N, C-alpha and C positions, 0 to 999 in steps of 0.2 A: 738598506742600512741595517747594520747589526750593532746592538748594544749589549752590555752586560748588566744584569739586575741581580739584586740579592733577594732570595726567597727565604723567608724566616718561617720555620715550622716549630710549633709548640706541642709537646706531648704532655698531656695533663695527668698528673698523679699516677705515673707508671708504677707497677708493682715493685716492691723491694727485691733486691738480688737479681735484677735483670740488666741486660746490656743492650743498648739501642745504638745503631749505627746506620747512616745512609750508605747505600751501595753505589759505588763508583765503577763504571765500566759494565760490560755485558758478558754473559755466559762464563766461559773458563777464564776470562780476563778480569772478572769482577773482584773487587776488594772492598772491605768495610773501612769507611773513613770516619774519623772523629768518634770512635766508640766511647760511650759514656756508661759507667756503672750507676745504677739507680739506687736512691735511698728513699724513694717515695715523693721527692720534690719534683715539680714540673721541670721538664727539659726543654731547651731551646736550641735549635740547630739553624745555622745560616748557610745556605748553599748558593753558589754563584751559578747562574744560568745565562746563556746567550739568548737574545731575542732578535729574530729577524722581523722587522716591522712590515716588510712588504708582504710576507706570507703569514704573519702572526705565528711564528714558529719558535717554540722554546727548545733549546738544545744545550749542549755541553756534556761534560763527563758523567753527570748524574741522570740525564734524560734517557729514557728507554722507549723503544718501539717506533711506530710510524708517526708521520707528521700530524695526522688528525686524531691520534689516540695516544698522545704522550703521557708518560707516567714516570715515577721513580719508585725505588724500593727502599724500605727501611728493614734492615736485618734486626731480628729480636732474638735474644737468647735468655731463657729463664732458668734459673737454678732452683731445683726442687730441694726437698729436705734429705733425701737419700742420695748415696753416691752416684747412682745411675738414673736419677730422676730429672735430669735437665732436658730441656727441649729447645729447639731452634726453628725459626720460620721467618717469613718475610711479610711485610705489610705493603700492599700496592697502593700508592697514592696517585690518583689521576691528576694531571696538571689542570684540567678544566674545572676541578672542584675548588681551586684556590681563588679567593676573592681578589 
């Protein structure tokens, strides 16, 4: 039996002038979804994931990697003060850490 669940993620007090977005898809097919520019206020994202109750498997377009080591990525871009001082990276969020 497979169900769909909402996974709500909160980013507390992100730095100003940043962009946070969950990554949908894998490798060269990956895209940033729901990109949000920050002003210092908390951010809340809601992702839909599928759950296979027989194997306790989280899946869907945001899920990454293997069955027993699922995670998803948040893409983060931070704008610095100079014209060439921006940086970009990803935060790996393991599914098993979610309550």
